[in-house]
C-alpha positions in Angstrom: 102.7 78.0 109.7 104.4 78.7 106.5 108.1 79.9 106.5 109.5 81.7 103.2 113.0 82.5 102.9 113.8 85.0 100.0 116.9 86.6 99.1 115.8 89.8 97.3 119.3 90.0 95.9 119.0 86.4 94.1 115.4 87.3 92.9 116.7 90.6 91.5 119.4 88.8 89.6 117.1 86.3 88.3 114.9 89.1 86.8 118.0 90.4 85.2 119.0 87.1 83.7 115.3 86.6 82.6 115.5 89.9 80.9 118.6 89.0 79.1 117.0 85.6 78.1 113.9 87.5 76.8 116.1 90.0 74.7 117.9 87.2 73.1 114.7 85.5 72.2 113.3 88.7 70.8 116.1 89.5 68.8 116.0 86.0 67.3 112.4 86.3 66.5 112.8 89.8 64.8 115.7 88.4 62.7 113.5 85.4 61.6 110.6 87.5 60.9 111.0 88.6 57.3 112.6 85.4 55.8 109.8 83.1 57.5 106.7 85.3 56.7 107.6 86.3 53.0 108.3 82.7 51.6 108.7 82.8 47.6 106.8 80.0 45.9 109.3 77.2 44.6 107.5 77.1 41.4 105.3 78.9 39.2 102.5 76.7 39.6 99.3 77.0 42.0 100.5 74.0 44.6 103.9 75.9 45.0 102.0 79.2 45.6 99.5 77.6 48.0 102.2 75.9 50.1 104.2 79.1 50.3 101.2 80.7 51.6 100.3 78.1 54.0 103.8 78.3 55.5 103.8 82.2 55.4 100.5 82.1 57.4 102.0 79.7 60.0 105.0 82.2 60.3 102.7 85.0 60.9 100.9 83.0 63.4 104.1 82.1 65.3 105.0 86.0 65.1 101.6 86.9 66.8 102.1 84.1 69.5 105.8 85.1 69.8 104.7 88.8 70.5 102.1 87.6 73.2 104.6 85.5 74.8 107.2 88.4 74.7 104.7 90.7 76.5 103.9 88.0 79.3 107.6 87.5 79.6 108.2 91.4 80.2 105.3 91.5 82.6 106.8 88.4 84.5 110.1 90.2 84.6 108.5 93.4 86.0 106.9 91.3 88.5 110.0 89.6 89.6 111.7 93.1 90.2 108.9 94.6 92.0 108.8 91.5 94.3 112.6 91.8 95.0 112.0 95.6 95.9 109.2 94.6 98.2 110.7 91.9 99.9 113.8 94.2 100.6 111.4 96.9 101.8 109.6 94.6 104.1 112.9 93.3 105.5 114.2 96.8 106.0 110.7 97.7 107.8 110.7 95.0 109.9 114.3 94.6 111.0 114.4 97.6 113.2 111.4 97.0 115.4 112.2 93.1 115.9 115.7 94.1 116.9 114.3 96.7 119.3 111.8 94.1 120.7 114.7 91.5 121.3 116.8 94.0 123.1 114.0 95.0 125.4 113.3 91.3 126.0 116.8 90.4 126.7 117.2 93.3 128.8 114.3 92.4 130.9 115.4 88.9 131.4 119.2 89.7 132.0 118.6 92.9 134.4 118.4 90.7 137.8 121.4 88.5 137.1 123.6 91.4 135.7 122.8 93.3 138.8 123.5 90.4 141.1 126.4 88.8 139.7 127.8 90.9 136.8 126.8 88.9 133.8 124.1 88.1 131.9 121.6 85.2 132.0 121.3 84.8 128.3 123.8 86.3 125.8 127.2 86.5 124.4 130.2 88.3 126.3 131.8 91.5 125.0 134.8 91.2 122.8 137.9 92.4 124.5 139.0 96.1 123.5 142.8 96.0 123.7 145.1 93.4 122.2 145.5 90.4 124.6 142.7 91.6 126.9 140.3 88.8 127.6 136.6 89.0 126.3 133.6 89.3 128.6 131.8 86.3 130.0 128.9 84.8 128.3 125.4 84.3 129.8 125.0 81.8 132.7 122.5 79.7 130.9 123.3 80.4 127.2 125.9 82.4 125.3 129.7 82.4 124.5 132.3 84.5 126.1 133.6 87.5 124.0 136.6 87.2 121.7 139.9 88.2 123.7 
């Protein structure tokens, strides 16, 4: 059986951090686009023109690949944000029924000893309500007494 521990807040924070990184990279690519794709030839000869065209072609290919990487990055950030929301919704949906089930099971286990001895078999005691008042007794088998 696999157990996965996910903190939706951390996933959402990671998605925000990644979005900021993506924005910084995108801004750098935009700033570098014009100077790298339109390279002037160093001289008036054919070799200089061919080398400038070659470097300009490489820069255009880089910009195309960079655009694809940025699109992938955006989809990844969207997936992380959706995952954070999904985990949060799943936790909220499952917390209430499980808490109710736990309370029902503990109630069934503790009912006989609570009726006979005035304290539960399993569970923590209630905290004292007034200053200086002792807390309630904990469970006979398992549990801590309440704070006083």
